C-alpha positions in Angstrom: 25.9 184.7 97.9 23.9 183.1 95.6 20.5 181.8 96.3 19.0 179.1 94.3 15.3 178.5 94.3 13.9 174.9 93.3 10.2 174.6 91.8 8.2 172.0 89.9 7.9 169.6 92.6 5.0 167.5 93.2 2.8 164.4 93.6 2.8 162.3 90.4 1.8 158.9 89.6 4.3 156.1 88.6 5.0 156.2 85.1 4.3 160.2 84.8 6.8 163.0 84.3 7.6 166.0 86.2 10.0 169.2 85.2 12.5 170.6 88.2 13.3 174.2 88.0 16.0 175.8 89.6 16.6 179.8 89.5 19.6 181.3 90.4 20.4 184.9 91.7 23.7 185.7 90.4 24.6 187.6 87.5 27.8 184.9 86.9 25.4 182.1 86.5 27.3 180.6 83.5 30.4 180.1 85.6 28.8 177.6 88.1 28.7 173.7 87.6 25.1 172.9 88.4 23.8 169.7 89.9 20.6 167.9 91.2 20.8 165.9 94.2 18.1 164.3 95.9 17.3 162.7 99.6 14.8 160.0 100.4 13.4 159.7 103.6 15.9 157.9 106.0 18.5 157.9 103.4 21.6 159.9 102.6 21.5 162.8 100.1 22.6 161.6 96.5 23.8 162.7 93.5 21.4 162.7 90.5 22.8 164.7 87.5 25.6 167.3 86.8 26.0 169.9 83.9 29.0 171.8 83.7 29.3 175.7 82.8 29.8 174.6 79.2 26.9 172.2 79.0 28.4 168.9 79.4 26.1 166.5 81.3 26.7 163.6 83.7 24.3 161.1 85.4 23.9 158.4 88.1 23.7 155.2 86.0 20.7 154.3 87.7 18.8 157.1 86.1 20.3 157.4 82.6 17.6 157.4 80.0 14.9 158.6 82.6 16.1 162.1 83.7 17.6 165.1 81.7 19.6 167.6 83.2 19.7 171.2 81.2 20.5 174.6 81.6 19.4 178.0 80.1 22.4 180.5 81.1 20.3 183.5 79.6 17.7 182.7 82.3 19.9 181.5 85.3 17.9 178.3 85.2 18.9 174.8 85.4 16.3 171.9 84.7 15.5 168.2 85.4 13.4 166.6 83.4 12.1 163.4 85.0 10.2 160.5 82.9 9.0 157.3 83.8 9.0 158.2 87.4 8.9 155.2 90.1 7.7 155.5 93.5 11.6 155.1 94.5 11.9 158.3 93.1 10.1 159.9 95.7 12.6 162.3 97.6 13.5 166.1 98.2 15.4 167.3 95.2 18.0 170.0 95.5 19.6 172.4 93.3 23.2 172.8 93.9 25.9 175.1 92.2 29.4 175.1 92.5 32.5 177.3 91.3 35.9 177.3 92.6 35.7 177.2 96.5 32.3 178.4 96.6 29.2 175.8 96.6 25.4 176.7 97.2 22.3 174.7 97.9 18.6 175.4 97.3 15.7 174.4 99.9 14.7 171.8 98.0 11.3 170.8 96.5 9.2 167.7 97.3 8.6 165.0 94.7 6.4 162.0 95.6 5.7 159.5 93.1 2.4 157.2 94.1 2.3 153.6 93.0 
């Protein structure tokens, strides 16, 4: 069982930045592909960005250039740097870990962007 704990959410004005962090409770963190998802009120959860165990990244097209995913395997951490935030980015952001048949979710962190 892997526990994922997100942090770094909060209230920010449009145009501002936030850095989300996710820490994983596993000694085999480096084997997991990590991802950030988000779920806005009344909407389905959607993928934001992924990073493979080797560090390859992928983003939803609409977020390219504003969001950056990264990981630090030595610290069991994955990050999401979010710049030029918009009110439409308001959502609960979830950390996700996948390896083989295993998949884990964090409890989410709220990001609210005011106009």
